[in-house]
C-alpha positions as CSV (number, residue, x, y, z in Angstrom):
1,X,-103.5,-241.3,-110.4
2,X,-101.3,-244.2,-109.0
3,X,-97.5,-243.9,-108.1
4,X,-95.0,-246.7,-108.1
5,X,-95.6,-247.8,-104.5
6,X,-99.3,-248.3,-105.4
7,X,-98.4,-250.2,-108.4
8,X,-96.2,-252.7,-106.6
9,X,-98.8,-253.2,-104.3
10,X,-101.0,-254.4,-107.0
11,X,-98.6,-256.1,-109.6
12,X,-96.2,-258.8,-108.9
13,X,-93.5,-257.6,-111.1
14,X,-90.4,-256.1,-109.9
15,X,-87.0,-254.7,-111.3
16,X,-85.9,-255.3,-114.1
17,X,-89.3,-256.4,-115.2
18,X,-91.8,-254.0,-113.8
19,X,-92.3,-251.9,-116.7
20,X,-95.1,-249.6,-115.5
21,X,-93.7,-246.3,-113.6
22,X,-97.1,-244.3,-113.0
23,X,-100.8,-244.3,-113.7
24,X,-102.2,-241.2,-114.9
25,X,-105.8,-242.0,-115.2
26,X,-107.8,-245.0,-114.2
27,X,-111.7,-245.8,-114.3
28,X,-113.7,-248.9,-114.1
29,X,-112.9,-250.0,-117.9
30,X,-109.9,-247.9,-118.9
31,X,-106.3,-247.0,-117.8
32,X,-103.7,-244.4,-118.7
33,X,-100.3,-245.3,-117.4
34,X,-96.7,-244.7,-118.4
35,X,-93.0,-245.6,-118.4
36,X,-90.1,-243.4,-118.6
37,X,-87.6,-245.4,-121.0
38,X,-84.0,-245.2,-119.6
39,X,-80.5,-246.0,-121.5
40,X,-79.8,-247.7,-117.9
41,X,-82.1,-250.4,-118.6
42,X,-80.6,-253.8,-119.2
43,X,-82.1,-254.8,-122.6
44,X,-80.2,-251.9,-124.3
45,X,-76.8,-253.5,-123.5
46,X,-77.5,-256.1,-126.2
47,X,-80.6,-254.6,-128.3
48,X,-78.8,-252.8,-130.9
49,X,-76.0,-251.1,-128.6
50,X,-75.3,-248.4,-131.0
51,X,-78.8,-247.5,-131.8
52,X,-80.9,-248.6,-128.9
53,X,-84.5,-249.8,-129.4
54,X,-86.9,-251.0,-126.9
55,X,-87.7,-254.5,-128.0
56,X,-91.4,-254.8,-129.0
57,X,-91.9,-257.8,-126.6
58,X,-91.4,-255.4,-123.7
59,X,-93.7,-253.0,-125.0
60,X,-96.3,-255.6,-125.0
61,X,-95.6,-256.9,-121.7
62,X,-96.0,-253.2,-120.4
63,X,-99.3,-252.9,-122.1
64,X,-100.1,-256.4,-120.3
65,X,-98.8,-255.3,-117.0
66,X,-101.0,-251.9,-117.3
67,X,-104.0,-254.4,-118.2
68,X,-103.1,-256.1,-114.8
69,X,-103.4,-253.2,-113.0
70,X,-106.7,-252.0,-114.3
71,X,-108.1,-255.5,-113.7
72,X,-106.9,-255.9,-110.3
73,X,-107.2,-252.4,-108.8
74,X,-110.1,-253.7,-106.6
75,X,-109.1,-257.3,-106.2
76,X,-107.5,-258.8,-102.8
77,X,-103.7,-259.8,-102.5
78,X,-102.3,-262.8,-103.9
79,X,-104.1,-262.6,-107.2
80,X,-101.9,-262.5,-110.0
81,X,-102.8,-261.2,-113.7
82,X,-102.1,-264.1,-116.2
83,X,-101.4,-262.9,-119.9
84,X,-103.4,-265.3,-122.0
85,X,-103.2,-264.2,-125.5
86,X,-102.3,-261.4,-128.2
87,X,-104.0,-260.5,-131.6
88,X,-103.5,-258.0,-134.2
89,X,-99.9,-256.6,-132.8
90,X,-98.5,-253.9,-134.7
91,X,-95.5,-252.1,-134.4
92,X,-95.4,-248.7,-136.1
93,X,-92.5,-246.7,-134.6
94,X,-89.4,-247.1,-132.6
95,X,-89.1,-246.6,-128.8
96,X,-85.8,-245.2,-127.7
97,X,-84.1,-244.2,-124.5
98,X,-85.5,-240.7,-123.3
99,X,-88.9,-241.3,-124.6
100,X,-92.2,-241.6,-122.1
101,X,-93.9,-244.3,-123.2
102,X,-97.8,-243.8,-122.6
103,X,-99.9,-247.0,-122.2
104,X,-103.8,-246.8,-123.1
105,X,-106.1,-249.9,-122.2
106,X,-109.7,-250.5,-122.7
107,X,-111.6,-253.4,-121.9
108,X,-113.6,-254.4,-124.9
109,X,-115.1,-257.8,-123.4
110,X,-115.4,-259.7,-120.2
111,X,-116.6,-263.4,-120.3
112,X,-116.0,-265.9,-117.4
113,X,-113.3,-263.9,-115.8
114,X,-111.2,-263.5,-119.0
115,X,-111.0,-260.0,-120.6
116,X,-110.4,-259.0,-124.0
117,X,-108.6,-255.5,-124.1
118,X,-107.8,-252.9,-126.7
119,X,-104.0,-251.7,-126.1
120,X,-102.3,-248.9,-127.4
121,X,-98.6,-247.5,-126.7
122,X,-97.8,-244.1,-127.6
123,X,-94.8,-241.6,-127.7
124,X,-95.4,-238.0,-128.0
125,X,-99.0,-238.8,-128.9
126,X,-98.1,-240.9,-131.9
127,X,-98.9,-244.8,-131.9
128,X,-95.8,-246.8,-131.6
129,X,-97.7,-250.4,-130.8
130,X,-101.3,-251.5,-130.9
131,X,-102.7,-254.8,-130.2
132,X,-105.6,-256.6,-128.8
133,X,-105.0,-258.4,-125.3
134,X,-106.4,-261.4,-123.5
135,X,-105.9,-261.5,-119.8
136,X,-107.3,-263.4,-117.1
137,X,-106.9,-263.2,-113.2
138,X,-105.8,-266.2,-111.1
139,X,-107.3,-265.5,-107.6
140,X,-105.0,-266.5,-104.5
């Protein structure tokens, strides 16, 4: 488990762009984290104000940040996770204020310091977004 203070020691992101609130489980090659989606988030002011939906690009960013947590958990400070690519992205359901968004990331492959990861986001155990991500680590 990891709380927000520990997350902020690893990731360089800050409000309003830190999209991971906590980590439920973390192993060498897998992480499960979450975000509590709140109506107070600034994107809901303009992303369909009468029917607020979390933008898909922010769900992908939350998955990428979770991948960064997994890959950087044992690295020294000043390292930065770099989002290098995305394949097979699919958006299956809406994410709305009040939802608890669960991020699941698993390493598929590592080659020359670049990682390919299987990424899924769920709400109430139903997949809302899936993708394959590529992430690298810039060491400081």
